[in-house]
Backbone bond lengths (Angstrom), bond angles and torsions (degrees), N, CA, C in turn:
res aa  C-N    CA-C-N  psi(-1)  N-CA   C-N-CA  omega(-1)  CA-C   N-CA-C  phi
1 M - - - 1.424 - - 1.516 110.68 -
2 T 1.344 115.43 126.84 1.466 120.58 179.94 1.525 111.20 -74.11
3 P 1.375 117.48 127.25 1.433 117.95 -177.32 1.506 113.04 -66.18
4 V 1.289 119.03 155.09 1.475 125.99 174.64 1.470 111.69 -75.99
5 I 1.363 117.06 -42.22 1.453 122.99 -178.12 1.563 110.43 -129.81
6 S 1.248 113.24 139.64 1.469 119.49 169.25 1.521 111.37 -108.98
7 V 1.336 119.50 124.94 1.402 123.77 177.59 1.551 110.97 -95.08
8 V 1.313 115.88 123.25 1.485 120.04 -178.29 1.525 109.43 -109.89
9 I 1.364 115.67 126.83 1.409 121.70 -174.71 1.527 109.65 -128.18
10 P 1.316 121.39 106.34 1.518 120.37 173.46 1.550 108.39 -75.54
11 S 1.279 116.37 145.39 1.481 120.03 178.78 1.502 108.56 -141.98
12 F 1.403 110.62 156.76 1.466 119.93 176.61 1.496 108.28 -161.50
13 N 1.288 118.60 105.96 1.500 125.91 -178.34 1.529 108.63 52.51
14 E 1.331 117.99 58.04 1.448 123.17 -174.94 1.561 111.56 -113.34
15 E 1.277 119.09 28.09 1.469 119.16 -175.80 1.493 113.72 -61.86
16 A 1.325 117.86 -23.16 1.456 120.42 -179.30 1.525 114.88 -74.84
17 G 1.343 114.89 -26.21 1.480 116.04 -175.40 1.548 116.43 -125.19
18 I 1.283 117.84 -10.06 1.469 119.43 -171.51 1.475 112.61 -68.56
19 E 1.327 119.83 -37.64 1.435 119.78 -179.09 1.545 111.08 -65.48
20 R 1.269 117.71 -39.07 1.505 121.31 173.71 1.487 110.21 -58.73
21 C 1.307 118.80 -42.47 1.435 119.63 178.05 1.539 112.08 -64.81
22 L 1.278 118.54 -45.06 1.414 123.74 -176.49 1.574 110.39 -69.28
23 L 1.258 116.74 -35.83 1.490 118.13 175.60 1.498 112.23 -65.39
24 S 1.382 117.09 -33.59 1.471 117.86 177.83 1.499 109.37 -70.98
25 L 1.347 118.68 -24.76 1.474 119.48 176.92 1.517 109.59 -77.93
26 E 1.248 119.32 -26.24 1.452 122.06 177.33 1.547 112.43 -73.17
27 D 1.283 114.74 -16.14 1.473 119.70 -178.22 1.516 113.95 -110.44
28 Q 1.345 114.10 44.72 1.433 121.14 179.58 1.521 112.77 -88.67
29 T 1.316 118.88 155.42 1.469 121.08 174.02 1.506 113.13 -73.81
30 L 1.299 116.13 -21.15 1.451 120.30 171.64 1.512 110.53 -73.33
31 P 1.337 120.44 132.73 1.480 118.69 178.85 1.473 113.26 -57.14
32 R 1.331 115.81 144.85 1.444 122.39 -175.00 1.479 114.21 -61.74
33 D 1.279 118.32 -28.20 1.512 118.61 -179.41 1.520 110.77 -81.19
34 Q 1.358 120.50 2.63 1.451 122.40 178.81 1.521 111.80 -99.58
35 Y 1.324 118.28 -0.97 1.460 122.08 177.40 1.490 113.89 -145.71
36 E 1.309 117.04 151.52 1.442 122.12 177.16 1.535 108.27 -119.54
37 V 1.332 118.45 151.54 1.429 125.33 -179.07 1.513 108.67 -116.02
38 I 1.325 114.89 125.40 1.502 120.38 -176.11 1.552 107.89 -123.70
39 V 1.316 117.15 120.89 1.458 121.69 177.79 1.520 106.29 -106.52
40 V 1.309 115.79 123.57 1.468 123.08 -179.62 1.572 106.26 -110.96
41 D 1.325 116.72 109.06 1.432 121.90 -170.07 1.506 113.56 -98.94
42 G 1.286 114.61 138.90 1.494 119.76 177.19 1.499 115.00 -87.23
43 D 1.383 116.37 43.35 1.443 122.77 176.70 1.559 109.80 63.99
44 S 1.313 116.43 51.13 1.492 121.37 -179.09 1.542 110.97 -57.82
45 K 1.340 113.15 149.22 1.442 119.78 179.39 1.546 109.84 -100.63
46 D 1.313 119.74 1.76 1.418 122.89 175.89 1.520 111.43 -110.87
47 R 1.340 116.97 -152.47 1.468 120.94 -173.40 1.508 112.70 -92.81
48 T 1.334 118.26 16.74 1.427 120.17 -176.13 1.497 115.22 -49.70
49 R 1.309 114.81 -55.41 1.480 121.80 -177.72 1.570 113.27 -64.23
50 E 1.294 115.63 -35.99 1.478 121.79 178.58 1.532 108.61 -65.01
51 I 1.312 117.89 -45.97 1.491 121.59 179.47 1.536 109.93 -67.34
52 A 1.345 114.95 -44.68 1.477 118.28 -177.17 1.563 111.60 -62.57
53 S 1.314 115.01 -35.40 1.467 117.49 -178.31 1.505 114.38 -64.67
54 C 1.350 118.52 -18.38 1.421 121.29 175.46 1.551 115.48 -81.53
55 H 1.317 112.80 -6.22 1.503 115.98 -177.03 1.506 113.46 -131.34
56 A 1.330 117.61 -37.71 1.451 122.62 -176.40 1.528 111.65 -79.78
57 D 1.360 113.10 154.95 1.497 117.71 175.73 1.488 112.45 -73.43
58 R 1.369 116.11 -34.38 1.457 120.95 -179.59 1.546 107.71 -144.28
59 V 1.343 113.23 138.69 1.503 120.06 175.05 1.503 106.24 -134.98
60 F 1.362 118.92 126.09 1.448 120.93 177.98 1.496 109.06 -149.91
61 I 1.340 115.37 163.52 1.461 121.48 -178.34 1.553 109.42 -85.86
62 Q 1.240 120.35 133.26 1.442 125.56 -179.06 1.507 110.04 -61.19
63 T 1.370 114.71 148.30 1.472 122.44 175.88 1.486 110.17 -112.46
64 S 1.313 118.08 -22.81 1.458 119.70 178.34 1.550 108.62 -94.90
65 P 1.332 121.07 153.61 1.404 123.89 -173.64 1.549 115.87 -75.85
66 K 1.314 116.94 148.62 1.452 124.12 169.41 1.525 113.99 66.73
67 V 1.316 116.20 173.99 1.477 120.34 -175.52 1.516 113.51 -58.17
68 G 1.307 115.75 -45.01 1.457 120.58 177.84 1.515 113.35 -58.57
69 G 1.354 117.31 -38.76 1.397 122.45 176.47 1.573 112.35 -67.06
70 A 1.318 114.25 -37.38 1.490 116.08 177.69 1.532 109.75 -64.63
71 R 1.347 116.63 -40.76 1.442 119.76 176.55 1.509 111.23 -61.90
72 N 1.274 115.89 -44.19 1.500 119.62 177.95 1.506 112.16 -60.62
73 D 1.313 118.14 -41.99 1.447 121.25 178.54 1.528 108.93 -59.33
74 G 1.324 118.18 -44.17 1.397 122.01 -179.58 1.503 113.62 -63.21
75 V 1.345 114.50 -43.39 1.490 118.83 -179.40 1.546 109.35 -61.72
76 L 1.327 116.57 -45.49 1.447 120.59 -179.67 1.515 112.15 -60.67
77 A 1.306 116.83 -33.10 1.476 120.76 178.89 1.495 114.79 -82.66
78 A 1.327 115.80 -12.33 1.445 120.75 -173.71 1.571 112.22 -70.95
79 E 1.332 116.94 147.88 1.406 123.29 -178.70 1.531 110.67 -95.61
80 A 1.313 118.28 -22.88 1.457 119.65 -172.79 1.501 112.42 -89.77
81 D 1.347 116.82 161.06 1.485 121.85 -178.52 1.538 107.98 -85.33
82 L 1.342 119.59 -16.10 1.447 121.32 178.02 1.541 107.15 -113.06
83 I 1.349 114.23 137.29 1.447 121.32 -178.65 1.472 109.52 -119.62
84 A 1.330 118.56 135.46 1.457 124.13 171.72 1.535 107.56 -119.81
85 T 1.359 117.96 140.16 1.440 119.46 -178.30 1.560 107.32 -123.57
86 T 1.307 114.88 143.87 1.455 122.19 174.03 1.479 109.89 -150.21
87 D 1.311 117.82 177.92 1.463 123.65 177.18 1.504 112.17 -105.57
88 A 1.337 114.40 156.83 1.491 118.28 -171.67 1.490 113.47 -70.96
89 D 1.345 117.79 -13.44 1.462 120.07 177.92 1.546 114.81 -102.68
90 C 1.310 114.44 10.14 1.472 118.59 -177.62 1.545 112.48 -90.27
91 I 1.320 118.53 161.80 1.434 123.73 173.16 1.543 105.93 -120.36
92 L 1.338 116.31 125.18 1.425 122.56 -177.50 1.536 114.76 -95.30
93 P 1.315 121.51 132.63 1.439 123.04 178.12 1.561 109.46 -66.85
94 R 1.311 114.83 157.04 1.439 118.62 -169.86 1.564 112.46 -65.88
95 D 1.296 119.08 -25.28 1.450 121.27 -178.21 1.543 112.55 -96.01
96 W 1.334 117.12 8.63 1.473 121.76 -172.43 1.551 110.88 -55.51
97 L 1.292 116.41 -55.51 1.427 116.94 -176.31 1.556 115.07 -71.37
98 E 1.299 114.79 -32.06 1.483 119.30 175.50 1.513 111.81 -62.32
99 R 1.366 114.88 -43.72 1.448 118.92 179.01 1.578 112.20 -66.48
100 I 1.288 114.20 -36.72 1.432 121.03 179.76 1.568 108.59 -64.55
101 R 1.333 115.48 -48.64 1.470 118.62 179.85 1.474 113.04 -59.67
102 D 1.370 116.50 -43.97 1.457 121.64 179.18 1.531 112.61 -63.43
103 T 1.292 116.59 -39.99 1.486 121.13 -178.18 1.497 110.47 -70.08
104 L 1.305 118.81 -44.32 1.468 122.55 -177.51 1.519 109.79 -72.72
105 S 1.292 119.81 -9.28 1.445 120.59 176.33 1.480 112.56 -86.35
106 L 1.308 118.36 -10.28 1.458 125.47 178.49 1.546 107.73 -66.88
107 D 1.380 114.19 147.34 1.425 120.09 -175.69 1.547 113.75 -60.11
108 G 1.282 115.55 123.60 1.455 121.81 179.03 1.447 119.86 77.58
109 V 1.326 118.62 0.50 1.511 119.99 -177.31 1.532 108.34 -85.17
110 V 1.324 112.84 128.26 1.508 118.92 179.12 1.514 112.22 -112.72
111 M 1.362 117.94 -13.62 1.433 120.79 -174.08 1.517 110.84 -154.96
112 V 1.334 116.78 140.32 1.438 120.18 175.43 1.562 109.20 -139.42
113 Y 1.297 118.19 143.42 1.448 119.84 179.79 1.551 106.24 -142.29
114 G 1.359 112.26 163.61 1.427 117.38 -175.89 1.535 115.33 -138.88
115 T 1.269 118.87 -150.74 1.494 123.07 -171.13 1.516 110.05 -119.46
116 V 1.320 117.55 -177.10 1.409 124.07 -174.16 1.515 111.83 -135.59
117 R 1.306 116.85 154.63 1.439 123.56 174.28 1.552 106.88 -130.54
118 P 1.306 119.99 151.21 1.463 119.66 -178.27 1.529 112.31 -80.38
119 I 1.313 113.78 132.02 1.501 120.40 172.73 1.526 109.48 -69.52
120 E 1.283 114.72 -45.35 1.520 121.62 177.73 1.573 104.64 -82.96
121 D 1.306 112.55 95.16 1.495 116.69 -171.21 1.533 111.04 -79.32
122 S 1.297 114.33 117.08 1.470 119.96 171.47 1.543 105.87 -151.75
123 F 1.342 115.66 165.70 1.426 118.46 -176.86 1.546 109.53 -66.42
124 R 1.305 117.88 -37.04 1.479 121.50 -179.99 1.541 109.12 -64.06
125 N 1.296 116.76 -45.11 1.421 120.25 -178.66 1.550 113.68 -67.81
126 R 1.355 115.34 -40.00 1.448 120.68 177.50 1.533 109.16 -63.48
127 L 1.294 116.31 -42.36 1.482 120.22 -179.80 1.528 111.15 -64.39
128 S 1.323 116.94 -41.72 1.448 120.60 -177.73 1.525 109.53 -63.06
129 L 1.340 116.95 -47.59 1.485 120.39 -177.52 1.491 110.28 -75.07
130 W 1.306 122.44 -28.17 1.461 123.99 171.19 1.526 109.57 -57.65
131 A 1.318 113.93 -44.50 1.492 118.32 -176.10 1.524 107.17 -69.86
132 A 1.333 120.34 -40.65 1.472 121.95 177.72 1.531 111.06 -61.99
133 N 1.329 117.35 -45.76 1.442 120.53 177.16 1.494 113.37 -62.34
134 T 1.334 117.59 -42.86 1.433 119.92 178.11 1.556 111.81 -61.32
135 F 1.306 114.67 -44.02 1.441 121.84 178.81 1.543 108.72 -59.57
136 S 1.331 117.15 -45.28 1.429 121.09 177.93 1.519 115.15 -58.81
137 G 1.350 113.44 -41.65 1.465 118.53 -179.81 1.531 111.47 -71.38
138 V 1.322 118.91 -39.50 1.459 121.68 179.40 1.537 109.33 -65.06
139 C 1.352 115.85 -41.95 1.434 118.88 -179.85 1.506 112.25 -61.42
140 Y 1.312 115.13 -40.09 1.484 120.16 178.90 1.491 112.98 -65.24
141 R 1.357 115.45 -49.43 1.437 122.34 -175.81 1.541 111.64 -65.11
142 T 1.301 116.99 -35.89 1.451 120.53 179.99 1.528 114.15 -87.11
143 G 1.329 118.26 -7.99 1.429 122.84 -179.98 1.540 112.06 77.43
144 L 1.327 116.88 12.24 1.436 119.87 -176.41 1.562 112.28 -65.87
145 M 1.374 113.42 -45.32 1.457 117.69 179.87 1.544 106.72 -169.56
146 Y 1.309 115.23 169.25 1.478 123.44 173.60 1.554 105.87 -105.43
147 Y 1.335 115.28 108.92 1.523 116.82 179.89 1.503 110.72 -88.52
148 T 1.322 114.62 70.71 1.461 120.76 -176.39 1.528 110.78 -78.52
149 L 1.271 115.52 147.19 1.461 120.35 178.92 1.556 111.06 -125.72
150 G 1.277 115.64 137.66 1.432 117.87 -177.00 1.518 113.93 -66.97
151 C 1.296 118.84 -15.13 1.452 120.03 176.20 1.450 115.05 -81.11
152 N 1.392 118.50 -10.34 1.449 122.34 -176.57 1.522 113.99 -154.78
153 T 1.367 111.74 59.41 1.454 119.75 -177.44 1.561 109.52 -134.95
154 A 1.310 115.10 146.83 1.504 119.58 179.30 1.524 106.11 -143.12
155 F 1.361 113.28 153.31 1.471 117.18 -178.02 1.508 109.28 -158.87
156 R 1.281 115.38 170.67 1.494 123.33 172.51 1.478 105.62 -82.12
157 K 1.370 114.35 131.18 1.457 117.82 -176.70 1.519 112.25 -63.60
158 E 1.313 119.37 -44.58 1.410 122.57 -179.45 1.489 113.57 -55.74
159 A 1.371 118.15 -46.21 1.437 123.29 179.56 1.548 109.44 -65.68
160 F 1.334 117.15 -40.39 1.412 122.18 -178.34 1.581 111.34 -61.36
161 V 1.287 114.72 -45.19 1.460 119.45 177.58 1.510 111.44 -63.39
162 R 1.321 115.51 -46.41 1.466 118.85 175.31 1.488 114.44 -56.96
163 A 1.291 118.19 -33.26 1.446 124.33 -179.04 1.534 110.49 -75.80
164 G 1.291 118.34 -9.64 1.501 120.54 -178.60 1.499 116.69 98.50
165 M 1.354 119.50 3.46 1.430 123.52 177.46 1.536 112.83 60.39
166 Y 1.322 115.90 -177.96 1.496 119.65 -176.99 1.540 109.66 -69.62
167 R 1.281 113.05 143.34 1.493 119.63 170.99 1.517 107.42 -73.25
168 T 1.301 115.69 147.87 1.498 118.70 178.49 1.554 107.33 -97.71
169 I 1.341 110.89 82.75 1.443 119.69 -178.48 1.552 110.64 -121.42
170 D 1.281 116.47 173.32 1.457 120.63 -178.54 1.507 114.10 -71.28
171 A 1.341 118.71 -36.37 1.500 122.55 -178.14 1.491 106.63 -159.30
172 G 1.374 114.95 151.56 1.426 121.85 178.23 1.441 116.40 88.97
173 D 1.339 118.70 2.63 1.498 118.87 178.76 1.474 113.47 -61.09
174 D 1.379 115.17 -34.74 1.475 120.93 -176.81 1.558 108.01 -76.51
175 L 1.285 119.07 -21.45 1.481 122.76 177.35 1.516 111.35 -83.67
176 E 1.340 115.08 -43.95 1.468 119.80 -173.88 1.484 113.58 -70.42
177 I 1.321 121.76 -28.15 1.420 123.66 -178.32 1.583 113.63 -58.65
178 A 1.266 118.02 -30.42 1.450 124.24 -177.33 1.540 110.25 -63.31
179 R 1.358 116.06 -35.92 1.440 120.95 -179.70 1.514 112.35 -62.19
180 R 1.304 117.12 -25.95 1.491 121.76 177.72 1.555 111.78 -96.48
181 M 1.318 116.52 -33.65 1.450 119.07 178.16 1.537 114.91 -65.86
182 V 1.333 115.40 -25.99 1.468 119.18 -179.03 1.529 111.28 -64.85
183 H 1.335 115.67 -21.39 1.520 118.43 175.79 1.465 111.61 -80.60
184 E 1.362 120.06 -7.07 1.476 123.26 -178.08 1.596 110.89 -98.50
185 G 1.281 115.18 -17.95 1.502 117.05 -179.05 1.499 109.50 162.30
186 R 1.346 116.05 -159.20 1.497 121.34 -171.93 1.567 106.54 -84.03
187 I 1.326 115.60 144.12 1.472 125.49 169.83 1.482 109.33 -115.18
188 L 1.331 116.02 125.36 1.459 119.64 179.06 1.504 112.91 -114.25
189 F 1.340 115.55 145.93 1.490 123.15 176.19 1.521 105.49 -106.40
190 D 1.281 117.10 126.54 1.454 125.37 177.94 1.509 111.31 -118.01
191 S 1.350 114.98 101.29 1.462 118.78 -173.45 1.532 110.63 -69.87
192 A 1.302 117.84 -17.38 1.508 120.60 178.73 1.533 110.21 -87.42
193 L 1.271 119.26 -6.75 1.458 123.63 177.01 1.540 105.32 -86.35
194 K 1.331 114.32 84.35 1.478 118.05 -169.19 1.554 110.73 -118.17
195 V 1.292 117.84 123.29 1.469 120.58 178.87 1.533 111.31 -107.37
196 G 1.293 115.76 154.34 1.476 122.56 174.64 1.505 106.97 -76.24
197 F 1.336 115.10 125.59 1.420 122.59 -173.84 1.556 109.81 -117.84
198 S 1.295 117.96 127.87 1.467 121.35 179.31 1.523 111.83 -76.39
199 M 1.310 115.15 130.14 1.507 123.58 -178.96 1.503 110.40 -99.42
200 R 1.353 117.61 10.22 1.468 117.63 -170.13 1.488 111.28 -63.05
201 R 1.328 119.31 -38.79 1.449 118.75 -179.37 1.537 112.89 -63.96
202 Y 1.282 115.44 -33.64 1.500 120.36 178.88 1.542 109.01 -72.96
203 E 1.351 115.87 -37.30 1.432 120.06 178.92 1.528 109.79 -68.71
204 Q 1.290 118.20 -36.66 1.463 123.95 -177.62 1.530 109.77 -75.16
205 F 1.318 119.73 -48.06 1.455 121.08 -172.18 1.486 113.03 -100.66
206 G 1.351 117.84 -10.78 1.451 120.47 -177.99 1.488 111.39 98.75
207 M 1.404 117.18 128.56 1.454 121.97 -176.83 1.524 111.80 -60.26
208 I 1.367 118.41 -49.89 1.474 121.21 -174.67 1.528 108.81 -65.44
209 R 1.342 118.44 -43.74 1.431 123.12 -177.23 1.563 108.93 -63.53
210 S 1.314 118.61 -45.32 1.428 122.05 -177.49 1.512 112.77 -65.38
211 L 1.372 113.43 -42.89 1.477 117.84 177.93 1.544 111.15 -65.67
212 Y 1.314 116.09 -39.69 1.436 119.46 178.74 1.555 111.92 -61.63
213 Q 1.347 114.68 -44.35 1.481 118.32 179.25 1.562 112.43 -62.78
214 W 1.335 112.79 -43.66 1.502 120.38 177.21 1.507 110.37 -57.73
215 L 1.350 115.32 -49.37 1.465 120.70 -177.06 1.546 110.05 -64.76
216 Y 1.341 114.98 -42.79 1.516 120.74 178.69 1.538 108.74 -52.72
217 I 1.362 114.99 -51.39 1.464 120.02 -174.99 1.520 110.52 -64.45
218 V 1.337 116.96 -44.33 1.505 121.18 -179.75 1.524 107.76 -61.52
219 V 1.285 119.87 -47.33 1.525 123.02 178.81 1.536 110.67 -58.04
220 K 1.294 116.44 -35.24 1.472 120.68 -178.31 1.516 110.81 -80.23
221 G 1.311 118.09 4.74 1.474 120.57 177.31 1.506 113.12 98.62
222 G 1.335 116.51 10.85 1.485 120.88 177.08 1.521 114.71 97.24
223 E 1.352 117.76 -3.06 1.451 117.94 179.93 1.526 107.76 -137.21
224 S 1.306 113.17 145.03 1.491 119.96 179.62 1.517 112.00 -159.29
225 G 1.297 115.06 132.40 1.458 118.68 174.56 1.466 112.46 -78.66
226 R 1.345 118.80 -8.23 1.415 121.61 -177.89 1.505 113.74 -82.00
227 Y 1.335 118.87 -35.86 1.441 123.32 -179.69 1.544 110.86 -128.32
228 T 1.331 111.99 153.13 1.481 119.08 177.42 1.491 107.55 -124.14
229 Y 1.293 117.76 66.30 1.479 123.88 -170.36 1.546 111.61 -59.54
230 S 1.314 118.45 -40.61 1.475 120.57 -167.41 1.524 109.29 -89.61
231 R 1.331 123.16 -4.67 1.504 120.12 -172.72 1.499 110.00 -127.30
232 R 1.334 118.18 32.68 1.467 121.33 175.56 1.540 110.91 -71.80
233 E 1.314 113.42 153.43 1.461 118.02 173.83 1.532 105.26 -89.59
234 Y 1.335 118.56 96.40 1.415 120.90 -179.22 1.455 110.64 -78.71
235 K 1.357 117.06 154.92 1.424 123.75 173.84 1.521 110.20 -68.64
């Protein structure tokens, strides 16, 4: 049976969180035979692939560079017409895939994205992601931009490939793709499509510092020899 949705998860040294992510995908309201889970690994040096192999349908080492390349590798290997992307340290709500399926079935819709909540629950983390979610909603409603996140985005595979897929850059690949996908059809923002997002990198490296480095790379066109935002050795 061909799956309805393929879930693509890039990973790199994620043994601490990937099982939690994959278990949340096993507990979806969508029947398990209607979706496949693909983990595309950046040649981790820990037990990431070993753990993932116990839960995912396919696990393989990426051949294209950077996080965007890993996502592209997963999309090209996917069997389904609908693709959902998330991160290896996220936790997905039970209706995540069902909501994605229903939204992408609407006439002309080629992409949907949602919001995030902090897994590491604290007032500071809740405030930070409330601000990010509010910014995302305002940008969508005003038509300023689509603040898409790789941890909570889904699209039609055919439209994604036509649009040129993710750029293989250091940061902002998940944001930049929407500027091309909009020419393929409708993009919808679903504020109720909310995933658990790990704040550990911001707690480890500092919120302001991390955001500054991400913004610096994005402003530079997605690549910078000064920072390596997407390839840090996280705790």
